[in-house]
C-alpha positions in Angstrom: 92.0 107.9 46.1 91.1 105.4 48.7 92.3 105.9 52.3 95.1 103.2 52.3 96.5 104.4 49.0 96.3 108.0 50.2 98.3 107.1 53.4 100.8 105.3 51.2 101.2 108.3 49.0 101.5 110.6 52.0 104.2 108.3 53.5 106.1 108.4 50.2 105.8 112.2 50.0 107.0 112.7 53.6 109.7 110.0 53.7 110.7 109.2 50.1 114.1 107.7 50.9 112.9 105.4 53.6 109.8 104.3 51.6 111.9 103.6 48.5 114.5 101.6 50.5 112.0 99.5 52.4 109.0 99.2 50.0 110.2 99.7 46.4 113.8 98.3 46.5 112.8 94.7 47.4 110.2 94.6 44.6 112.7 95.9 42.1 115.3 93.4 43.3 112.8 90.5 43.1 111.7 91.6 39.6 115.3 91.9 38.4 116.1 88.4 39.8 113.0 87.0 38.1 113.9 88.6 34.8 117.5 87.3 35.2 116.3 83.8 35.8 114.0 83.9 32.7 116.7 85.3 30.5 119.3 82.8 31.5 116.9 79.8 31.7 117.4 79.2 35.4 114.4 77.4 37.0 115.8 76.9 40.4 113.5 76.7 43.4 115.9 79.0 45.2 115.0 81.8 42.7 111.3 81.4 43.5 112.0 81.4 47.2 114.1 84.5 46.9 111.4 86.3 44.9 108.7 85.3 47.4 110.9 86.3 50.3 111.6 89.7 48.8 108.0 90.4 48.1 107.0 89.3 51.6 109.7 91.6 53.0 108.3 94.5 50.9 104.8 93.9 52.1 105.8 93.5 55.8 108.0 96.6 55.9 105.4 98.7 54.0 102.7 97.7 56.4 104.9 98.5 59.4 105.9 101.8 58.0 102.3 102.7 57.3 101.3 101.8 60.8 104.0 103.9 62.4 103.3 106.7 60.0 99.6 106.7 60.9 100.4 106.6 64.6 102.9 109.5 64.3 100.3 111.5 62.2 97.6 111.0 64.8 100.0 112.0 67.6 101.1 115.1 65.7 97.4 116.1 65.1 96.6 115.5 68.8 99.5 117.5 70.1 98.8 120.4 67.7 95.5 120.9 69.4 96.9 121.1 72.9 98.2 124.6 73.7 
């Protein structure tokens, strides 16, 4: 597994609730809204904007969570070595 995906997997294993709420839930919500629009024949530009906004939110929060997780992991490793 490549390093970014390993970090994402480690983040999900260590903080499953937070990762699900910030990374998975917006994608699920965007998918559900897209399927709902297709089923009911709604082709509103607002649906597309909502889907794009939810996917952008998922990407941004996942990147921020990964960055803070990596920082905390490095700090934890650093302070484990100090007696």
